[in-house]
C-alpha positions in Angstrom: 179.0 -18.9 295.4 182.6 -18.5 293.7 184.4 -21.4 291.5 187.6 -22.2 293.5 190.0 -24.2 290.8 193.3 -25.8 292.5 194.7 -27.4 289.7 196.7 -24.0 288.1 196.3 -25.7 284.3 192.5 -26.1 284.3 192.4 -22.2 285.4 194.6 -21.1 283.1 192.3 -23.3 280.2 188.9 -22.3 281.9 190.7 -18.7 281.5 191.4 -19.2 277.9 188.5 -20.3 276.5 186.7 -18.0 278.4 188.6 -15.2 276.8 187.8 -17.2 273.2 184.4 -17.2 274.1 184.1 -13.3 275.4 182.1 -14.5 278.1 183.1 -15.2 282.2 184.6 -18.0 283.7 181.5 -19.1 285.1 179.9 -18.9 281.7 182.6 -20.9 280.0 183.1 -23.2 282.5 178.6 -23.5 282.7 178.8 -24.1 279.0 181.3 -26.4 279.1 179.6 -28.6 281.5 176.1 -28.6 280.0 177.8 -29.7 276.7 179.6 -32.5 278.5 176.6 -33.1 280.3 174.6 -33.3 277.0 177.1 -35.8 275.6 177.0 -38.3 278.7 173.1 -38.0 278.4 172.8 -39.2 274.6 176.0 -42.0 275.4 173.5 -43.0 277.9 170.4 -43.4 275.9 172.6 -44.6 272.6 173.2 -47.2 275.5 170.2 -48.0 276.0 168.8 -48.6 272.8 171.2 -50.4 271.9 171.0 -52.9 274.9 166.9 -53.0 274.1 167.7 -54.3 270.3 169.8 -56.8 271.9 167.4 -57.7 273.7 164.5 -57.6 271.4 166.6 -60.1 268.9 167.0 -62.4 271.8 163.3 -62.1 272.7 162.1 -62.8 268.7 164.4 -66.0 269.7 162.3 -69.7 269.1 161.8 -71.4 272.4 163.9 -74.7 271.5 162.5 -76.8 274.8 159.8 -75.2 277.1 160.1 -77.5 279.5 161.9 -75.5 282.8 165.9 -75.2 283.6 165.2 -77.4 286.3 163.6 -80.1 284.3 166.1 -80.2 281.9 169.1 -80.4 284.4 168.2 -82.6 287.0 166.2 -85.9 286.9 162.9 -86.9 289.1 165.3 -88.1 291.6 167.2 -84.6 291.9 170.3 -85.6 290.8 172.5 -83.8 287.5 171.1 -85.6 284.3 
């Protein structure tokens, strides 16, 4: 299957990278995509790690009022407090 690059600037860049690496255009594009893919996965993992840390800090906070939120907001007649 052939790769067709519609943008002449992208085609030229791919050719230049392939020339500098001493590889084919297909190999140069494949290596670039693999590198970008790895960076995206690493960024996603870092975001998930940061979210997990944040959730752990939230879960570690003390419970100041154990009542259900509805009990805090509404009286026995269903009216807002």
